[in-house]
C-alpha positions in Angstrom: 20.9 4.1 -0.7 17.2 3.2 -2.7 14.2 3.6 -0.1 12.9 -0.2 0.6 10.1 -1.1 -1.4 8.1 -4.4 0.5 5.4 -6.0 -0.5 3.8 -8.2 2.6 2.9 -11.6 0.7 -1.3 -11.8 0.3 -2.8 -14.4 3.4 -4.5 -15.2 6.7 -4.0 -11.9 8.5 -1.7 -9.8 6.0 -4.0 -7.2 6.0 -4.4 -6.6 9.8 -0.2 -7.5 10.0 0.0 -4.2 7.7 -2.6 -2.8 9.2 -1.4 -2.6 13.1 2.6 -2.3 11.9 1.4 1.4 10.6 -0.6 2.1 13.5 2.9 0.7 15.7 5.1 2.6 14.1 3.0 6.0 13.8 2.4 5.6 17.9 6.5 5.5 17.8 6.4 8.9 16.4 7.2 7.6 12.3 5.4 9.7 9.8 3.6 7.0 8.1 1.0 8.3 5.8 -1.7 5.7 3.7 -4.1 3.7 3.0 -5.4 1.0 4.1 -8.3 -1.8 3.3 -11.6 -2.0 6.1 -14.1 -4.3 5.3 -17.0 -2.9 3.0 -14.8 -1.9 -0.2 -13.4 1.5 1.9 -9.9 2.5 1.7 -9.1 4.7 5.1 -6.0 7.5 5.2 -4.2 6.3 8.0 -3.5 10.3 9.0 -7.1 11.1 8.9 -9.4 8.8 9.8 -11.5 9.5 6.3 -12.8 6.7 4.8 -12.7 6.4 0.6 -16.1 4.1 -0.6 -14.0 2.3 -3.4 -16.7 -0.5 -4.3 -19.9 0.3 -6.5 -23.1 -1.8 -6.1 -23.2 -3.1 -9.8 -26.1 -5.8 -8.9 -26.2 -9.2 -8.2 -25.9 -10.5 -12.1 -22.5 -8.2 -13.0 -19.6 -10.1 -13.5 -17.9 -6.4 -14.2 -14.9 -5.0 -11.8 -17.1 -3.4 -9.1 -14.3 -0.6 -8.6 -15.1 2.8 -8.2 -12.4 4.8 -10.2 -13.8 7.9 -8.5 -13.7 6.5 -5.5 -10.1 5.8 -6.1 -8.9 8.8 -7.4 -10.6 10.7 -4.1 -8.1 8.5 -2.3 -5.2 8.7 -4.5 -4.6 12.3 -2.6 -3.9 11.0 0.4 -0.4 9.5 -1.2 0.1 12.3 -2.9 -0.2 14.7 0.1 2.1 12.3 1.9 4.9 12.2 -0.7 4.1 16.5 -0.2 4.7 15.9 3.2 7.6 14.2 4.0 6.0 10.6 4.9 8.7 8.4 6.4 6.9 5.7 5.3 3.9 5.2 2.8 1.7 2.2 3.3 -0.7 1.1 0.4 -3.7 -1.1 0.9 -2.4 -3.7 -2.0 -0.7 -4.1 -5.5 -3.4 -5.7 -6.8 -4.9 -5.9 -10.6 -5.8 -2.5 -11.5 -2.0 -1.3 -10.6 -0.3 -4.2 -11.7 -2.0 -3.1 -15.2 -0.9 0.3 -14.4 -4.2 1.7 -13.7 -5.7 2.1 -9.6 -3.2 3.6 -7.5 0.0 2.6 -9.3 1.1 6.3 -10.3 1.4 7.5 -6.6 2.8 3.7 -5.7 5.6 5.4 -8.6 5.8 8.9 -7.5 6.1 7.8 -3.7 9.5 5.4 -4.8 10.5 8.2 -7.4 10.3 10.2 -4.1 12.6 7.8 -2.1 9.9 7.0 0.2 9.9 3.7 1.5 6.9 1.8 0.5 5.3 -0.9 2.2 2.2 -3.2 0.8 0.4 -6.5 0.0 0.6 -8.3 -3.0 -1.4 -11.3 -4.2 1.2 -13.6 -5.3 -0.6 -13.8 -9.2 0.8 -10.4 -9.9 4.5 -11.4 -8.4 5.8 -10.8 -12.1 4.4 -7.7 -12.7 5.5 -6.6 -9.0 9.2 -7.0 -9.7 8.7 -5.4 -13.1 6.5 -2.3 -11.7 9.6 -2.0 -9.2 12.2 -2.1 -11.3 13.5 -5.4 -9.3 13.7 -3.6 -6.6 11.0 -4.7 -4.7 11.2 -7.0 -1.7 8.2 -10.3 -1.1 7.6 -10.4 2.7 6.6 -13.3 4.6 3.0 -12.2 6.6 4.8 -12.9 9.4 5.2 -9.8 11.9 8.8 -10.7 12.3 9.7 -10.3 8.4 8.1 -6.6 8.6 9.7 -5.1 11.4 13.5 -6.7 10.2 12.9 -5.4 6.4 12.0 -1.6 8.5 14.8 -2.1 10.9 17.2 -3.0 8.3 16.3 0.3 5.9 17.1 2.4 9.8 20.5 0.4 10.9 21.7 1.5 6.8 20.7 4.9 6.7 
């Protein structure tokens, strides 16, 4: 069976749901690895707690993308390590504009899927078509509700 690939639809509380679900599974002994986003534009490695600043200060008048490629590149090592160490679940802070265009953490997310490791992320519905394309139609979109996420995880484990 293919490993499950899912994105929680962004909405109020979705990021907190992603983080709390990851921490809860880890507390039950599941090898959860990956990145969650914290306020201030930082990605945090779930396993080590290491923080990666991913936003650059471009000044108040700038309309350019504020994402710092260096910070994203450093954070991406977390996902490569998750594959190398055999994670049970990889969490990625979101499938955003960069990933929708093959940038950001897209390569690492594809590598997680290719390794057969379950992947859970967040998704703005503006990127839905690209998400479905990116996942080859295998990506599920979950409601931003704990019950939906738990059911997704449980269904995978019952089918193993």
